[in-house]
N, C-alpha and C positions, 0 to 999 in steps of 0.2 A: 445571479443566474436567472432569476425570474425576469429582471429587466431586459435580459437578452433573449427571452422567450424559451427558457429551459426550466425544467423541473429538477430541483435538487432534493435528494433523499439522503438523510444522514443515517448511518448504520452504527449502532452500538454493538461492538463485539463483546463476547463474554468477558466479564471483569471490568467493563467500562460503562460509564454513564448509568442508564436505567438498569443495566445488568451487572452492576458493581459487585453484587454478592455471589455471582457465579464464578466458578473456576474456569480459567482460560484453557481451551484446547484448540488445536488446529482444526479438528473436525467441527467443533462448535462454531468457530469463526467462519468456516466455509458455508455452514448451514445458514448463518445469519446473513451472509452476503447473498446466498441463493434466494433466501426469502425476499430480499429487497429486489433482486433482479427479476424474479418471477412476477412481482407486482408491477413491473414497468410494461408499458404498452409495446415497447420495442427494445432491442438490445441497447443497454446503456453504456456510457463511459464510466469506468470505475476509477475513482480518485482516492488514493490511499497514502497516508503519511506513516513512515516508520513501520510498526507492526501491521498497521492497516495496509501499507504498501505491499509488504511480503504476502499478506493474506490475499490481497486483490490479485497479485501475480499468480499465486498458487491456484486461485479459483479460475482465472482466465486460461491457464495452461490445461486445466481439466475440462473446462467448458468454453472453448474458444468461440463457438458459434452463438453463445448467449450474450456476448459483450461486443461493443462497437470499438472499444479502445481502452487504453490504460494511461493514467497519469500517476507516476510513482515517485514519491518524495522521501528522502531520508532513509533509503533502503538499498543503497548501491554497494553493499558489502556482504560477502559470504561470512555469516556468523557461525563458525564451527571451530572445533579443536580445543586446545587447552585454555585460551582466553574465555571461551564460552563457558567451560566448566567452572573456572574460577569466578566469573561474574555471577553465575547461578548460585554458587556456594555463598558468595558475599550477599546476594539478594535474599537468600533464605535466612541467613543470620540476622539481617536487618529487619526482615518481616517479623521474625520471632521477637526481636527486641522492641518493636513498635506495638505489638499486641497489648490490649485488646481494642485499640482505636481503629477507626475506619481508614487505615492506610492501605495503599495499593501496591506495596512492594512485592506482595505475593504474586501479582500479575506478571511482574518482570521475571520472577523465578519460573512461573508456569510457562511463560512465553519462551524462555531459553530452553526449557525442557522440551517444548513442542518443536522448537527449531532444530534440535539435535538431528543431524542427518539430512536436513532440508537444504536443497541447493537452488537458490533463485536463478543462478546461471543455467542450471539444467532446465528449469522451466522456460527461461528465455529461449534457449535452443529449441525446445519443443514448439514454442510459438513460431519461431522463425522457420521451422520445417513445414509449416502449413502454407505451401507454395500458393495454393488457390484461395487462401484466406489471409491476406496481408494485414494482420491486426496492428493498428497504429500503437506504438509504445513511446511515451515521452517520459524521460527521467528529469525531474526538476529538483535540484539540490542547492542548498545554501553553500556558498564558497567556504564557510567556516565549519561545515558539518563534518564531524569525524567519520560518519558512516557513508562516505563517498569514496572510500579507498579503492574500490574495485570498479569504478566507473568504466574504465577502458575495457576491462574484461567483460563487462555487461554489454558494451557496444559491439565487441567482437562476437559475443554469443548471439546477438540479435542485430545484424548489420543495418536493418531498417529503423532501429530505434533512434530517437533524437534526444540529445543531451542539452539541458538548459541549466547553467550555473548562475545563481543569483548572487551578485556581489554583496558583501558585508552581512549576509544572512547566515544563520546557524542551522541547527538541526530542524527546528520548527519553522521552516521557511515560509509557510503560509501565514504565520502570525508575525514573523520578523519582517516580512516584506509583502504584506497582503495585497497592495495595489499591483505589484509586479506579478505575483502569483495569479491573481484574478485575471489579469490581462493574458497571461499564458494559457489559462484554462479556457477563456473565451475564444482565443485563437485556435486552440485544438478543436473545440466544438464547432467553430466556423468551418474548419477544414473538413469536418466530417459531414457537413450538410449534404454533400452530394451522395453520401451513402445512407444517411438517416436524417430526414428533414428536421426533426426536433428531438435530438438525443437527450436522454436524461443523464444526470451526473450524480449517481449515488456516491457518497463518501464514506469509506470505512475508517472509523476512528479507533 
């Protein structure tokens, strides 16, 4: 990103990286993203993978004028209902079994609890309704990612969103196909130059 004239800011959500000892909450995640956004000289592009993608979308839907665009990966599925409850139960059991080591399965359980009732499709619809604020949204998914089940529903919710499916990549598309992912990200930033000469690209991890 620096080579192309952009500033990249990495964001540790609660329960991740430098904040590994914190419990994850959706509110805490949104605060972490807001702290990074406020520190930017102008509205940035939010880039999020998986949980970071859901959190970035939720933030943008609540603060559409604070961001210049979204690049969302591995988060094109509505995670709700019985599968979510079972996955959370299994994650809690695994977290208990792995204690007292520094394992992060509790983050998965916390995330699933926070996601209960959350609708990314609802947030996409809210963004699409901002007629005078056409926020660019790019969905970048690996072809082998199981969390791309609702791609078409996401595109219906936000008709201006663009879908990019990366062949042979899985859920972690940015590490499975880094060159392709970087090219897409640079392309998105280049498209936004007419709106923001030097957009930043904070990444929510």
